[in-house]
N, C-alpha and C positions, 0 to 999 in steps of 0.2 A: 431693608432692601428697597430700592427705587422701583416705581411702577413701570410696567411695560405697556406702551400704548401702540396700537396699530392704526395708522392713518393712511388715507388715500392721498391727501394733500396736507401740507404742513400749515394749515390755516386755523387750527383749533388750539386753544390754550393748553399747555402741558406744564406739569410741575417742574421746577428747577431740579435737576439731577435725575429726571426720569429717563428711562431707556425708550427710544422711539424707533419704530420701523415705519417709514413712510415711502410710498411709491414715488411721490413727487415732494421731496423735502424742502423745496424753496420756501423761505419764510421762517424756517426753524433756525434758532440760534445754536449752532454746534458747540459753542462755549458753555451754554446753559444746560444742554441735554446731551445724552449719549446716543448718537445715531447708530442704529443697527443695520448693517448691510444684509441683503438677501442671502449672501453666502454664509453669514454668521448666524442667521435666524435659527437654524436647527440646533446649534450649540447653546443658544440662549434659552431655548425651550426645553432642553434636556435636563 
């Protein structure tokens, strides 16, 4: 399973394939990671 990272900004390195929740995702490559929206966060954590 891919890691889940919580970021304020998308300015930190993340592993390819990781799931990422970022308040400000600019700078993250949506093709390399799975961006998790706030609306989907509860389902991801369940």
